[in-house]
C-alpha positions in Angstrom: -0.2 -0.1 0.0 0.9 3.6 -0.7 2.0 6.1 1.6 -0.5 9.0 3.1 0.7 11.4 4.1 -1.5 13.1 7.1 -0.8 16.7 8.5 2.9 16.1 8.0 4.4 19.3 9.3 1.7 22.0 8.7 2.8 25.6 8.5 -0.8 26.3 9.0 -4.3 25.4 9.1 -7.3 27.6 8.0 -11.3 26.9 8.5 -14.1 28.2 7.8 -17.7 27.4 9.1 -21.0 27.8 7.0 -23.5 28.8 10.2 -26.2 27.6 7.3 -25.5 24.1 6.5 -23.7 23.6 9.5 -20.5 22.4 8.5 -16.7 23.5 9.4 -13.7 22.9 6.8 -10.0 22.8 7.7 -7.9 22.9 5.7 -4.2 22.6 5.9 -2.4 25.7 3.8 -5.4 27.4 1.7 -7.9 25.2 0.4 -7.4 23.4 -3.2 -9.1 21.5 -5.0 -9.0 17.6 -3.8 -10.8 14.0 -4.0 -13.0 14.1 -1.1 -13.2 10.6 0.9 -16.5 10.0 3.4 -14.7 8.2 6.3 -18.6 7.9 7.7 -20.4 9.4 10.5 -20.3 13.2 9.0 -16.6 13.4 8.0 -15.2 13.9 4.7 -11.4 14.1 4.2 -10.1 15.9 1.4 -7.1 14.3 -0.5 -4.7 15.2 -3.3 -3.8 12.3 -5.4 -1.2 13.6 -7.1 0.8 14.3 -3.9 -1.1 11.4 -1.8 -1.9 13.5 1.1 -4.7 14.9 3.1 -5.4 18.5 2.5 -8.3 19.1 4.7 -11.1 17.7 6.5 -15.0 18.6 5.7 -17.3 18.1 9.1 -21.2 17.9 8.7 -22.8 18.6 11.4 -20.9 20.3 13.5 -23.5 22.6 16.0 -25.5 19.5 16.1 -22.6 17.5 17.4 -21.3 20.1 19.6 -24.5 21.2 21.6 -25.2 16.5 21.8 -21.7 16.2 23.4 -22.5 19.3 26.1 -25.8 17.8 26.9 -24.1 14.3 27.1 -21.7 15.7 29.9 -24.3 17.9 32.1 -25.9 14.5 32.1 -23.3 12.5 32.7 -22.2 12.5 37.1 -18.7 14.7 38.0 -18.1 10.7 38.5 -17.5 9.6 35.5 
């Protein structure tokens, strides 16, 4: 299997949040065209085939995930 580079020494991570669609876009450097690979549970890796590296991540339903996680923390007893 070919080696896949994942966030090897990124100079910077850029991000954009689309509030209306509730989608968070993370990119290594400036966003570039890439192949989207759905890895499940609303997470899509953006992959540059020629460089064999992950160049970004798209996360669907960020607000919903955050609110769900916060409500689970509130409902969980403090000793857990």
